[in-house]
C-alpha positions as CSV (number, residue, x, y, z in Angstrom):
1,M,11.0,4.6,67.0
2,A,14.9,5.7,66.8
3,E,16.6,6.5,70.2
4,N,18.5,10.3,70.2
5,L,22.3,9.3,71.5
6,L,22.9,12.5,72.7
7,R,20.2,13.6,74.6
8,R,18.8,10.3,75.5
9,T,15.5,11.0,74.2
10,R,12.9,8.6,72.0
11,V,11.9,10.4,68.3
12,R,9.6,9.2,66.2
13,S,10.3,8.7,62.7
14,P,7.6,9.7,60.4
15,A,5.5,6.6,58.8
16,V,6.6,7.3,54.9
17,Q,3.9,5.5,52.8
18,S,5.9,5.0,49.5
19,R,5.8,2.5,46.7
20,P,8.4,-0.1,46.7
21,V,11.4,0.2,44.9
22,Y,10.9,-2.0,42.0
23,E,7.5,0.0,41.0
24,R,8.9,3.3,41.0
25,P,11.0,4.8,38.1
26,G,14.7,4.9,38.1
27,Y,16.6,8.0,37.6
28,R,17.8,6.9,34.5
29,T,14.2,6.1,33.4
30,L,12.9,9.8,34.8
31,L,15.6,11.3,32.9
32,G,14.9,9.2,29.9
33,R,11.2,10.6,29.8
34,I,12.8,14.5,30.7
35,R,14.6,14.2,27.7
36,Q,11.7,12.8,25.5
37,N,9.7,15.6,26.5
38,V,12.2,18.0,25.6
39,R,12.3,16.7,22.6
40,T,8.8,16.9,21.7
41,Y,8.5,20.1,22.8
42,I,11.1,21.4,20.8
43,R,9.8,19.9,18.0
44,K,6.7,21.2,17.9
45,Q,7.7,24.6,18.5
46,L,9.7,24.0,15.5
47,E,6.4,22.7,13.9
48,L,4.2,25.9,14.8
49,P,6.2,28.6,12.8
50,R,6.2,26.2,10.0
51,Q,2.3,25.7,9.7
52,E,1.5,29.1,10.6
53,L,3.9,30.7,7.4
54,A,2.2,27.6,5.4
55,E,-1.7,29.4,6.4
56,I,0.0,32.7,5.6
57,V,0.8,31.8,2.1
58,R,-2.2,30.2,1.4
59,A,-4.1,33.0,2.3
60,N,-1.9,35.9,0.3
61,V,-2.0,33.4,-3.1
62,G,-4.8,35.4,-4.5
63,A,-3.1,38.2,-3.6
64,A,0.1,37.2,-5.6
65,K,-2.4,36.6,-8.9
66,W,-3.3,40.0,-9.0
67,F,0.0,41.0,-8.8
68,G,1.3,38.6,-11.8
69,V,-1.7,40.4,-13.4
70,A,-0.6,43.9,-12.8
71,L,2.8,43.0,-13.5
72,A,1.9,42.0,-16.7
73,F,0.0,45.4,-17.6
74,V,3.3,47.3,-16.0
75,F,5.3,45.2,-19.2
76,A,2.5,46.4,-21.5
77,F,2.8,49.7,-19.9
78,L,6.1,50.1,-20.5
79,T,5.8,48.4,-23.7
80,A,3.2,51.3,-24.9
81,L,5.8,53.9,-23.5
82,V,8.1,52.6,-25.7
83,V,5.9,52.9,-28.8
84,L,4.9,56.6,-27.5
85,I,8.5,57.5,-27.4
86,I,8.9,55.9,-30.8
87,A,5.8,57.8,-32.1
88,L,7.3,61.0,-30.6
89,I,10.5,60.8,-32.3
90,A,8.6,60.3,-35.5
91,L,6.3,63.2,-35.0
92,V,3.3,61.9,-36.3
93,L,0.4,63.0,-34.7
94,P,-2.0,60.3,-34.9
95,L,0.2,57.6,-34.1
96,W,1.4,59.6,-31.3
97,A,-2.2,60.3,-29.8
98,S,-2.8,56.5,-30.3
99,A,0.0,55.5,-28.2
100,L,-1.0,57.9,-25.5
101,V,-4.8,56.2,-25.3
102,V,-3.2,52.6,-24.8
103,L,-0.6,54.2,-22.5
104,V,-3.1,55.9,-19.9
105,L,-5.3,52.3,-20.7
106,M,-2.4,50.0,-19.7
107,G,-1.3,52.6,-16.5
108,L,-4.9,52.7,-15.6
109,G,-4.9,48.5,-15.7
110,A,-2.0,48.5,-13.7
111,G,-3.1,50.5,-11.3
112,I,-6.1,48.9,-10.6
113,T,-4.9,45.7,-10.5
114,G,-2.0,46.5,-8.1
115,F,-4.5,48.2,-5.6
116,V,-7.0,45.0,-5.8
117,G,-3.5,42.8,-5.1
118,Y,-2.4,45.2,-2.2
119,K,-5.9,45.3,-0.4
120,R,-6.2,41.7,-0.9
121,L,-2.9,41.2,0.4
122,D,-2.9,40.0,4.6
123,L,1.0,40.8,6.0
124,R,1.2,39.0,9.8
125,G,3.6,37.2,11.4
126,P,3.2,34.3,13.1
127,T,0.8,34.9,16.2
128,R,0.6,32.1,17.7
129,T,4.1,31.2,17.6
130,I,4.8,34.1,18.9
131,K,2.3,34.1,21.8
132,S,3.3,30.6,22.6
133,V,7.1,31.4,22.9
134,K,6.0,34.4,25.2
135,E,4.0,31.6,27.6
136,T,6.5,29.9,27.6
137,I,9.3,32.1,28.9
138,R,6.6,33.8,31.6
139,W,6.5,30.0,32.8
140,A,9.8,29.6,32.9
141,K,10.3,32.6,35.2
142,Q,7.5,31.9,37.5
143,R,8.1,28.2,37.7
144,L,12.3,28.0,37.7
145,L,12.9,31.6,38.8
146,G,10.2,32.0,41.5
147,R,9.1,35.2,39.9
148,S,6.1,37.0,39.0
149,A,4.6,36.5,35.3
150,S,5.1,39.8,34.6
């Protein structure tokens, strides 16, 4: 018990149960652990969008193939359009009619394949990353600023 010199009363000091100093990590060790944890956290937060974008790209490869086929049909459509214009200038009706038939068929092919590719396209953002960042912000506000998680 310690004696208070001003009041001349005895004050009990609480019995603190702690590990010996040599067992507790020092400040440098703790700061090193914090630094390593922050580095790991940031590395994982930066890796998550890469993974999600890779998943999105893999999911949309089929749609890209359909767009490639549609592009080939568009090229054929434009070629047929040129043939049609040449035939109109020449004013040869059977040639003009055949060019029109090819033009319509190529236009339908481009439209159908473009529509199928559009329907197969899956556009979305990196939702897990956005959710993770929002949770981190909510945690930081709640834990560090003492605010409610709203």
